[in-house]
MIDOSE-1310 file (N, C-alpha, C; in nm, 2 decimals, decimal comma, always signed):
residues 111
mtet	+13,99/+7,58/+11,62/+14,06/+7,68/+11,63/+14,09/+7,75/+11,51; +14,09/+7,87/+11,49/+14,11/+7,94/+11,35/+14,26/+7,96/+11,33; +14,26/+7,99/+11,21/+14,41/+7,99/+11,15/+14,46/+8,12/+11,21; +14,39/+8,22/+11,22/+14,45/+8,36/+11,27/+14,47/+8,36/+11,41
dphi	+14,37/+8,31/+11,49/+14,38/+8,29/+11,63/+14,36/+8,17/+11,70; +14,47/+8,09/+11,73/+14,44/+7,96/+11,80/+14,40/+7,97/+11,94; +14,40/+8,09/+12,01/+14,36/+8,10/+12,15/+14,21/+8,07/+12,18; +14,20/+8,04/+12,31/+14,06/+8,02/+12,38/+14,05/+8,14/+12,46
hveq	+13,94/+8,19/+12,45/+13,93/+8,34/+12,51/+13,80/+8,31/+12,61; +13,78/+8,44/+12,69/+13,65/+8,42/+12,76/+13,58/+8,54/+12,69; +13,45/+8,54/+12,75/+13,36/+8,65/+12,68/+13,38/+8,76/+12,75; +13,35/+8,88/+12,72/+13,39/+9,00/+12,76/+13,30/+9,02/+12,89
rvie	+13,17/+8,97/+12,89/+13,08/+8,98/+13,02/+13,10/+8,85/+13,08; +13,23/+8,79/+13,11/+13,23/+8,66/+13,17/+13,15/+8,63/+13,30; +13,12/+8,71/+13,37/+13,04/+8,68/+13,47/+12,91/+8,62/+13,45; +12,86/+8,69/+13,34/+12,71/+8,68/+13,29/+12,71/+8,54/+13,18
agaa	+12,83/+8,50/+13,16/+12,86/+8,40/+13,05/+12,86/+8,24/+13,11; +12,82/+8,17/+13,01/+12,82/+8,01/+13,08/+12,69/+7,95/+13,08; +12,68/+7,83/+13,08/+12,57/+7,75/+13,10/+12,47/+7,78/+13,21; +12,54/+7,80/+13,33/+12,46/+7,84/+13,45/+12,37/+7,93/+13,44
vrnm	+12,41/+8,06/+13,38/+12,33/+8,18/+13,36/+12,23/+8,13/+13,26; +12,26/+8,09/+13,14/+12,15/+8,06/+13,03/+12,04/+7,96/+13,10; +12,09/+7,86/+13,18/+12,01/+7,77/+13,25/+11,89/+7,85/+13,33; +11,95/+7,95/+13,42/+11,87/+8,01/+13,51/+11,77/+8,12/+13,45
iast	+11,81/+8,16/+13,33/+11,71/+8,24/+13,23/+11,62/+8,16/+13,16; +11,66/+8,05/+13,13/+11,56/+7,97/+13,08/+11,46/+7,89/+13,16; +11,52/+7,86/+13,28/+11,41/+7,84/+13,39/+11,34/+7,94/+13,43; +11,36/+8,06/+13,45/+11,29/+8,15/+13,48/+11,20/+8,22/+13,37
lgra	+11,22/+8,22/+13,24/+11,14/+8,25/+13,13/+11,07/+8,16/+13,06; +11,12/+8,02/+13,09/+11,06/+7,92/+13,02/+11,10/+7,88/+12,89; +11,22/+7,97/+12,83/+11,25/+7,95/+12,71/+11,41/+7,98/+12,71; +11,49/+7,89/+12,61/+11,63/+7,93/+12,61/+11,66/+8,00/+12,47
gdap	+11,75/+8,10/+12,50/+11,79/+8,16/+12,37/+11,92/+8,08/+12,32; +11,94/+8,13/+12,18/+12,02/+8,06/+12,11/+12,18/+8,12/+12,17; +12,28/+8,05/+12,18/+12,40/+8,10/+12,19/+12,43/+8,17/+12,05; +12,52/+8,29/+12,08/+12,55/+8,39/+11,96/+12,66/+8,30/+11,88
avvs	+12,66/+8,33/+11,77/+12,77/+8,29/+11,67/+12,90/+8,34/+11,69; +12,90/+8,47/+11,72/+13,04/+8,55/+11,75/+13,00/+8,62/+11,89; +13,11/+8,64/+11,96/+13,11/+8,70/+12,08/+13,23/+8,82/+12,10; +13,19/+8,92/+12,18/+13,31/+9,01/+12,23/+13,41/+8,93/+12,34
tgcg	+13,53/+8,95/+12,34/+13,59/+8,90/+12,43/+13,70/+8,99/+12,52; +13,72/+8,93/+12,64/+13,79/+9,02/+12,74/+13,92/+9,10/+12,67; +13,98/+9,05/+12,56/+14,08/+9,10/+12,51/+14,03/+9,19/+12,40; +13,92/+9,21/+12,38/+13,86/+9,31/+12,27/+13,84/+9,25/+12,13
rqvp	+13,86/+9,11/+12,11/+13,86/+9,05/+11,98/+13,71/+9,02/+11,96; +13,66/+8,98/+11,85/+13,53/+8,92/+11,81/+13,56/+8,80/+11,76; +13,52/+8,67/+11,84/+13,55/+8,54/+11,78/+13,44/+8,45/+11,78; +13,43/+8,34/+11,72/+13,33/+8,24/+11,74/+13,31/+8,23/+11,88
yamt	+13,19/+8,21/+11,93/+13,13/+8,16/+12,06/+13,21/+8,04/+12,08; +13,24/+7,93/+11,98/+13,31/+7,81/+12,02/+13,45/+7,83/+12,05; +13,51/+7,94/+12,04/+13,64/+7,96/+12,08/+13,65/+8,04/+12,22; +13,56/+8,02/+12,29/+13,56/+8,07/+12,42/+13,52/+7,96/+12,54
sphp	+13,56/+7,98/+12,66/+13,54/+7,90/+12,75/+13,51/+7,99/+12,89; +13,42/+7,94/+12,99/+13,42/+7,99/+13,12/+13,53/+7,93/+13,22; +13,59/+7,82/+13,18/+13,67/+7,76/+13,25/+13,81/+7,79/+13,26; +13,87/+7,84/+13,38/+14,01/+7,91/+13,36/+14,09/+7,81/+13,29
ekvt	+14,09/+7,67/+13,32/+14,19/+7,60/+13,25/+14,20/+7,57/+13,12; +14,09/+7,61/+13,07/+14,09/+7,61/+12,90/+14,12/+7,73/+12,83; +14,11/+7,85/+12,90/+14,15/+7,99/+12,84/+14,30/+7,98/+12,82; +14,35/+8,03/+12,70/+14,49/+8,01/+12,66/+14,54/+8,17/+12,63
clac	+14,42/+8,26/+12,62/+14,47/+8,40/+12,59/+14,48/+8,47/+12,72; +14,61/+8,51/+12,74/+14,65/+8,60/+12,84/+14,58/+8,71/+12,90; +14,56/+8,80/+12,77/+14,47/+8,93/+12,80/+14,32/+8,89/+12,86; +14,28/+8,78/+12,80/+14,13/+8,73/+12,87/+14,13/+8,70/+13,00
reha	+14,25/+8,62/+13,03/+14,29/+8,56/+13,16/+14,28/+8,65/+13,27; +14,34/+8,77/+13,22/+14,35/+8,89/+13,32/+14,23/+8,97/+13,32; +14,16/+8,96/+13,22/+14,03/+9,04/+13,22/+13,95/+8,96/+13,31; +13,94/+8,82/+13,29/+13,83/+8,74/+13,38/+13,89/+8,75/+13,55
hrqy	+14,02/+8,74/+13,56/+14,06/+8,77/+13,70/+14,02/+8,90/+13,78; +14,03/+9,01/+13,67/+13,99/+9,15/+13,74/+13,81/+9,15/+13,76; +13,74/+9,10/+13,65/+13,59/+9,08/+13,66/+13,55/+8,99/+13,80; +13,61/+8,89/+13,80/+13,56/+8,79/+13,93/+13,62/+8,87/+14,07
lrsa	+13,72/+8,92/+14,07/+13,76/+9,01/+14,21/+13,65/+9,11/+14,22; +13,63/+9,20/+14,11/+13,54/+9,31/+14,10/+13,40/+9,27/+14,18; +13,35/+9,14/+14,11/+13,21/+9,08/+14,14/+13,23/+9,05/+14,29; +13,33/+9,00/+14,33/+13,34/+8,95/+14,49/+13,32/+9,08/+14,59
dqie	+13,39/+9,18/+14,55/+13,37/+9,30/+14,61/+13,24/+9,35/+14,63; +13,18/+9,36/+14,51/+13,04/+9,40/+14,50/+12,94/+9,34/+14,58; +12,98/+9,19/+14,58/+12,87/+9,11/+14,65/+12,89/+9,14/+14,80; +12,99/+9,16/+14,86/+13,04/+9,18/+14,98/+12,98/+9,32/+15,02
rlsr	+12,99/+9,41/+14,94/+12,94/+9,57/+14,97/+12,80/+9,56/+14,96; +12,72/+9,50/+14,88/+12,59/+9,49/+14,87/+12,53/+9,40/+14,96; +12,60/+9,30/+15,02/+12,53/+9,23/+15,12/+12,50/+9,29/+15,23; +12,58/+9,41/+15,26/+12,58/+9,47/+15,38/+12,45/+9,59/+15,39
mpgv	+12,39/+9,61/+15,27/+12,31/+9,71/+15,26/+12,16/+9,66/+15,33; +12,08/+9,76/+15,39/+11,97/+9,71/+15,43/+11,86/+9,68/+15,34; +11,79/+9,56/+15,38/+11,71/+9,53/+15,28/+11,75/+9,40/+15,21; +11,87/+9,36/+15,21/+11,92/+9,26/+15,12/+11,86/+9,13/+15,18
nits	+11,83/+9,03/+15,09/+11,75/+8,91/+15,14/+11,84/+8,78/+15,12; +11,99/+8,82/+15,14/+12,06/+8,72/+15,14/+12,14/+8,73/+15,26; +12,18/+8,62/+15,35/+12,25/+8,59/+15,46/+12,39/+8,67/+15,43; +12,45/+8,69/+15,55/+12,62/+8,73/+15,54/+12,68/+8,60/+15,52
dqaa	+12,66/+8,49/+15,56/+12,71/+8,35/+15,54/+12,70/+8,33/+15,37; +12,59/+8,35/+15,33/+12,55/+8,33/+15,18/+12,62/+8,42/+15,11; +12,66/+8,55/+15,14/+12,73/+8,64/+15,05/+12,89/+8,60/+15,07; +12,93/+8,56/+15,18/+13,07/+8,53/+15,20/+13,11/+8,41/+15,11
ksae	+13,01/+8,31/+15,10/+13,04/+8,18/+15,01/+13,04/+8,24/+14,88; +12,96/+8,31/+14,83/+12,94/+8,37/+14,69/+13,08/+8,45/+14,67; +13,13/+8,54/+14,74/+13,24/+8,62/+14,74/+13,35/+8,54/+14,73; +13,37/+8,42/+14,81/+13,48/+8,34/+14,80/+13,49/+8,26/+14,68
whrd	+13,36/+8,21/+14,62/+13,34/+8,12/+14,51/+13,41/+8,24/+14,40; +13,38/+8,36/+14,39/+13,42/+8,45/+14,28/+13,58/+8,47/+14,29; +13,63/+8,49/+14,43/+13,76/+8,49/+14,46/+13,84/+8,35/+14,39; +13,78/+8,24/+14,42/+13,84/+8,13/+14,37/+13,87/+8,13/+14,23
larr	+13,75/+8,18/+14,16/+13,78/+8,16/+14,02/+13,89/+8,28/+13,96; +13,87/+8,37/+14,04/+14,00/+8,49/+14,00/+14,12/+8,42/+14,01; +14,14/+8,35/+14,14/+14,28/+8,29/+14,14/+14,29/+8,18/+14,05; +14,21/+8,12/+14,00/+14,24/+8,01/+13,87/+14,25/+8,09/+13,77
fsg	+14,21/+8,20/+13,72/+14,24/+8,28/+13,60/+14,38/+8,33/+13,60; +14,44/+8,37/+13,74/+14,54/+8,44/+13,74/+14,68/+8,34/+13,73; +14,65/+8,22/+13,77/+14,75/+8,13/+13,76/+14,79/+8,04/+13,61
């Protein structure tokens, strides 16, 4: 924790943050990128990467929690909308499960 800001934040691009996305990119490209030293957060601050978390239970910044809540709801809506487009290669059941996973995270960030 820093002296000026004791809160744990979420990255501004919360949907794309976290180990799962980095692991997917690493497995696709065959190399892993370094985690950044400083990141932009959902509340608009620049904080050390170590002061962020993708886990709702650990995020203490209220503005970041609200940001993550909105982003996960928006992502769930996009998944459902895009899954109904012609030529999409995921089933409606897969899309529904993914949308529900995003909505569950949104609920956890709002609580």
